[in-house]
Phi, psi and omega in degrees: 000329182297318179298328176287325179296322179294319181296309183300322172300315185294323178291315179299330170295349185232085181304331173302338179265348182311309188296313182289324173306309177300323173291328179282324173306317182291313177294330181267355185289146177306132177308138179059035179299338184280351182265349188227147177293149339294149182275064176231149171285075177249148179297160173302136177307316178298323174304310185293323173305311183299316179293318176302320177301311187279330184283306193239000178074007174216118182288348174273352184284136184283163182284159179264128176307326178290322177301318180288324175294320173295321176298320174299312177300316175300320175301316180298303180299325176288323182295320180292328182286315185294319179289342182281000000 
């Protein structure tokens, strides 16, 4: 959990990324998240394990803030390219 707190702090310190972070939270949220505990828009646990395995080689390893920030920057830039 500490890794996710570090990611949240890194995003909180960058207001320019708040909008894209909120959008990606919504996009990656489990379908029907409001009907199951925890009642939060979080990705499915199996999806997160898969992403941590493919990103770091260890499904238990927490995400690195620079990696998440780079991903959010990429999402913002890619979204701009798609709209253009």
